[in-house]
ZAMARGU-4260 file (C-alpha; in steps of 0.2 Angstrom, whole numbers, plus 5000, padded with zeros to 4 digits):
<rodrens>
0) 4981/5030/5071 | 4982/5041/5057 | 4967/5050/5046 | 4977/5042/5032 | 4977/5024/5040
5) 4955/5027/5044 | 4952/5032/5026 | 4963/5016/5019 | 4951/5003/5032 | 4934/5012/5020
10) 4942/5012/5006 | 4951/4996/5001 | 4949/4978/5005 | 4962/4969/5009 | 4961/4954/5001
15) 4964/4965/4984 | 4980/4966/4972 | 4979/4986/4979 | 4976/4985/4998 | 4995/4970/4997
20) 5004/4981/4986 | 5001/4997/4998 | 5003/4985/5014 | 5021/4982/5005 | 5026/5001/5003
25) 5024/5001/5023 | 5033/4990/5028 | 5048/4988/5013 | 5049/5009/5012 | 5050/5018/4992
30) 5050/5002/4979 | 5052/5001/4960 | 5038/4991/4954 | 5048/4977/4945 | 5054/4975/4964
35) 5035/4975/4970 | 5032/4961/4958 | 5044/4952/4962 | 5046/4953/4979 | 5024/4950/4981
40) 5021/4940/4967 | 5009/4950/4960 | 5012/4952/4941 | 5019/4968/4936 | 5005/4973/4925
45) 4994/4971/4940 | 5007/4982/4952 | 5007/4998/4942 | 4988/5002/4938 | 4988/4997/4959
50) 5001/5011/4961 | 4992/5023/4949 | 4975/5022/4961 | 4986/5023/4976 | 4994/5040/4970
55) 4976/5045/4967 | 4970/5040/4981 | 4985/5051/4990 | 4990/5033/5001 | 5005/5032/4991
60) 5016/5046/4982 | 5032/5046/4969 | 5047/5048/4976 | 5058/5049/4961 | 5057/5043/4942
65) 5048/5026/4945 | 5050/5023/4961 | 5036/5023/4974 | 5032/5025/4996 | 5017/5023/5003
70) 5013/5036/5013 | 5005/5026/5027 | 5019/5021/5040 | 5021/5006/5046 | 5015/5005/5063
75) 5000/5014/5058 | 4999/5000/5047 | 5002/4986/5059 | 4989/4995/5070 | 4977/4996/5056
80) 4982/4976/5052 | 4978/4972/5070 | 4963/4982/5069 | 4956/4972/5055 | 4961/4956/5062
85) 4951/4958/5080 | 4937/4967/5069 | 4937/4983/5082
</rodrens>
């Protein structure tokens, strides 16, 4: 697992919308905030601040105007979720 994924374990609570937005981007790929909101049910007014926080933490990048991408590969996210699930 990457150092970035390890930082996620330290800095993000899996019960937060911040974590949920990151997981979504890791699995879905580059998306606009409206798409994230529509497909996750998280309000747009919550998705945009979450993306700003994730940008500041270095977990996502803005790849073009209004399109964001996770810097955590989906395989690392799966390993991270499994690690969180089994508690190790």
